[in-house]
C-alpha positions in Angstrom: 109.8 -42.9 45.0 102.8 -37.6 42.7 99.3 -37.8 42.8 98.3 -35.3 40.0 98.7 -36.5 36.5 99.1 -33.1 35.0 102.2 -32.4 37.0 104.7 -33.7 34.4 105.6 -30.1 33.7 105.9 -29.1 37.4 109.2 -28.8 39.2 110.4 -32.3 40.1 113.9 -31.4 41.3 115.6 -28.6 43.1 118.6 -26.6 41.8 121.7 -27.1 43.8 124.0 -24.1 43.8 126.6 -22.4 46.0 126.8 -18.7 45.9 130.1 -17.8 47.6 133.7 -19.1 47.3 133.8 -19.9 51.0 130.7 -22.1 50.6 132.3 -23.9 47.7 135.6 -24.5 49.3 136.3 -28.2 50.1 132.9 -29.2 48.8 131.4 -30.9 45.7 128.4 -29.0 44.4 125.6 -30.9 42.7 125.0 -30.0 39.1 122.2 -27.6 38.3 119.2 -29.5 37.2 118.1 -26.6 35.0 121.3 -26.8 32.9 119.6 -29.4 30.7 116.1 -29.1 29.1 113.4 -30.8 31.2 112.3 -34.2 29.8 108.9 -35.6 29.8 109.6 -38.7 32.0 106.5 -40.4 30.7 107.9 -40.5 27.2 111.7 -40.5 27.8 113.7 -42.6 30.2 114.4 -40.9 33.6 118.0 -40.6 34.7 121.3 -40.0 33.0 121.9 -41.0 29.5 125.4 -42.3 30.1 126.0 -46.0 30.9 125.5 -47.2 34.4 128.7 -47.4 36.5 130.5 -50.8 36.9 130.2 -51.7 40.6 132.6 -53.9 42.5 131.1 -56.0 45.3 133.1 -57.0 48.3 132.2 -59.8 50.8 131.1 -57.1 53.2 128.8 -55.6 50.6 127.2 -59.0 49.9 126.7 -59.6 53.6 125.1 -56.3 54.1 122.8 -56.7 51.1 121.9 -60.2 52.3 120.9 -58.8 55.8 118.9 -56.0 54.2 117.1 -58.4 51.8 116.3 -60.7 54.7 114.7 -57.8 56.6 112.6 -56.9 53.6 111.5 -60.5 53.2 110.4 -60.5 56.8 108.3 -57.5 56.2 106.8 -58.8 53.0 106.3 -62.5 53.8 106.6 -62.7 57.6 109.6 -63.7 59.8 108.8 -67.4 59.4 109.0 -67.3 55.6 111.7 -69.0 53.6 112.7 -66.3 51.1 114.4 -67.6 47.9 118.1 -67.9 48.0 118.2 -65.5 45.0 116.7 -62.8 47.2 119.0 -63.1 50.2 122.3 -64.2 48.7 123.7 -60.7 48.5 123.1 -60.2 44.8 121.8 -56.8 43.9 118.9 -58.2 41.9 117.4 -59.6 45.1 117.4 -56.1 46.8 115.9 -54.5 43.6 113.1 -57.1 43.4 112.2 -56.7 47.1 112.0 -52.9 46.7 109.6 -53.3 43.8 107.5 -55.8 45.7 107.1 -53.3 48.5 105.4 -51.0 46.0 103.4 -53.5 44.1 102.1 -55.4 47.2 101.1 -52.4 49.3 97.6 -50.9 49.3 98.7 -47.3 49.5 101.7 -45.0 49.2 101.3 -44.4 53.0 101.6 -48.2 53.6 104.7 -48.3 51.5 106.3 -45.6 53.7 105.3 -47.4 56.9 106.8 -50.7 55.7 109.9 -48.9 54.6 110.3 -47.4 58.1 109.8 -50.7 59.8 112.5 -52.2 57.6 114.9 -49.4 58.5 114.1 -49.9 62.2 114.7 -53.6 61.9 118.1 -53.0 60.3 119.2 -50.6 63.0 118.3 -52.9 65.9 116.5 -52.4 69.2 114.4 -49.2 69.6 116.9 -47.9 72.2 119.7 -47.6 69.6 118.4 -44.5 67.7 117.4 -42.9 71.0 120.8 -43.5 72.5 122.5 -42.2 69.3 120.3 -39.1 69.4 121.1 -38.5 73.0 124.8 -38.7 72.2 124.5 -36.3 69.3 122.8 -33.8 71.6 125.9 -33.5 73.7 127.4 -31.5 70.8 126.5 -28.3 68.9 124.0 -29.0 66.1 126.5 -28.1 63.4 129.0 -30.5 64.8 126.5 -33.4 65.0 125.2 -32.7 61.4 128.6 -32.4 60.0 129.8 -35.6 61.5 126.7 -37.5 60.4 127.5 -36.2 56.9 131.1 -37.4 57.1 130.0 -40.9 58.0 127.2 -41.3 55.4 129.5 -41.8 52.4 131.2 -44.6 54.2 128.1 -46.6 54.9 126.1 -46.0 51.7 128.0 -47.6 48.8 126.8 -51.2 49.2 123.3 -50.1 48.6 123.1 -46.9 46.7 126.6 -46.2 45.2 129.3 -43.6 45.7 128.6 -40.4 47.7 130.7 -37.5 48.9 130.4 -34.7 51.5 129.4 -31.3 50.3 127.8 -28.1 51.7 124.1 -27.9 52.2 122.7 -26.0 49.1 121.7 -22.4 49.6 118.0 -23.1 48.8 117.7 -25.6 51.7 116.5 -24.0 55.0 118.4 -25.2 58.0 116.9 -25.4 61.4 118.0 -22.8 64.0 120.7 -21.5 61.8 123.2 -19.7 64.1 124.9 -17.8 61.3 128.5 -18.6 60.6 129.9 -21.8 62.1 133.4 -23.0 62.9 135.1 -25.1 60.2 136.1 -27.6 62.9 136.4 -28.0 66.6 140.0 -27.1 66.5 139.2 -23.9 64.5 136.6 -23.0 67.1 139.2 -23.4 69.9 141.7 -21.3 68.0 139.3 -18.6 66.9 139.9 -19.1 63.2 137.6 -17.6 60.5 134.2 -19.3 60.3 132.2 -20.8 57.5 128.6 -20.3 56.4 126.0 -22.4 58.1 125.6 -25.7 56.3 129.3 -26.1 55.7 130.0 -29.8 55.1 126.6 -30.8 56.4 125.5 -32.2 53.1 126.1 -35.4 51.2 125.8 -35.8 47.5 124.8 -39.2 46.3 126.3 -39.2 42.8 124.0 -41.7 41.1 121.6 -43.7 43.1 121.8 -47.3 42.3 118.5 -48.2 43.9 116.7 -45.6 41.7 118.5 -46.7 38.6 118.1 -50.4 39.1 114.4 -50.2 40.0 113.5 -47.4 37.6 110.7 -46.5 40.0 110.1 -43.1 41.6 107.8 -44.7 44.2 110.7 -46.8 45.5 112.8 -43.6 45.7 110.2 -41.5 47.5 108.3 -43.9 49.6 110.7 -46.8 50.3 113.8 -44.7 50.8 113.3 -40.9 51.1 110.4 -40.5 53.4 111.3 -43.4 55.8 114.9 -42.2 56.1 113.8 -38.6 56.8 111.2 -39.7 59.4 113.7 -42.0 61.1 116.5 -39.5 61.5 114.2 -36.5 62.2 111.8 -38.0 64.6 113.5 -41.0 66.2 117.2 -40.0 66.2 116.5 -36.3 66.6 118.8 -35.2 63.8 116.7 -33.6 61.0 117.7 -34.6 57.4 116.2 -33.8 54.1 116.7 -35.9 51.0 116.3 -34.2 47.6 116.4 -36.6 44.7 117.1 -35.4 41.2 115.2 -37.5 38.7 117.1 -36.1 35.7 120.6 -37.2 37.0 119.7 -39.8 39.8 121.7 -37.7 42.2 120.4 -37.3 45.7 121.3 -34.5 48.1 121.3 -35.2 51.8 121.0 -32.1 54.0 121.6 -32.7 57.6 120.2 -30.1 60.0 117.2 -29.4 57.7 113.7 -30.5 58.7 112.0 -32.0 55.6 109.1 -30.2 54.0 105.6 -31.4 54.3 104.7 -34.0 51.6 102.3 -31.5 50.1 105.2 -29.1 49.5 107.8 -31.6 48.5 109.0 -31.3 44.9 110.0 -35.0 44.9 106.3 -35.8 44.7 105.7 -33.8 41.5 107.1 -36.3 39.0 105.0 -38.6 36.8 105.6 -42.3 36.8 108.8 -43.1 34.9 108.7 -44.5 31.4 110.9 -47.4 32.4 109.0 -48.2 35.6 108.4 -51.9 35.9 105.6 -51.4 38.4 103.6 -49.7 35.7 103.9 -52.9 33.6 102.0 -54.9 36.3 99.5 -52.3 37.5 96.9 -50.2 35.7 98.2 -46.7 34.8 96.0 -45.0 37.4 97.0 -47.5 40.1 100.7 -47.0 39.3 100.2 -43.2 39.6 98.8 -43.7 43.1 101.9 -45.6 44.2 103.7 -42.3 43.5 101.0 -40.2 45.3 101.3 -38.3 48.6 98.4 -40.1 50.1 96.4 -42.0 47.5 95.2 -45.5 47.9 96.6 -47.9 45.2 93.4 -49.9 44.9 90.9 -47.0 44.7 88.9 -46.2 41.5 
């Protein structure tokens, strides 16, 4: 979803690669961002050049989007507000517009992140839910908890962000307390079968983020989604996760078991505002830049 304007040439995405056959086995590897020339995202549209996928919407998808839009409306307008039916009827346009409002109507990037986190908490339920979930996960080895979180993620994401699939954590992502090789499964551990490298099936590759493509806004990606999600899982559930968006392809790599880097070191905040960003059409250029910043205030001069 940064601050410096001269960072258009800096690295905005990481390269995802797998070095060994054992690491590649049974996993889908994200494309190398460096395989294509870097684009100036101020002058050229961010994201893939191929047409957007055609999405099918089930009744469950519509209901989930309606709930999500309602939570965003509560945050933006207050719980007693009467959000328009277009915003909460489950249509994707309503979710897109609410995400953009979060950026436009916040005074700083930090406020956007705080509001995004409150929305995520509201969707999950009472505060004891993430604590209880975290306590349950701590009953198992870290690799087991991370791997099973990854296995569930593609099942619960499509209604909002599109298709995803389990993969291995990329080699350039540092895992917490890496124990060396890990069992490929609980059964393999019991039988003493050959092990896999740490990070095996602890990742999820989001193939083409629908939120990022529909909003066309890096601030939505980084501040409404990425940072709140990382903070919620890492600090409130107790299962670290790092999200690494690729602004060239609109892929996003989830790496469970990896504590996210400090914002000052996070490459996701080194992109300029996108050429197609609708927020830049309603804010001054310098104000729009600050919606993408690590800590800048949107209204400052």
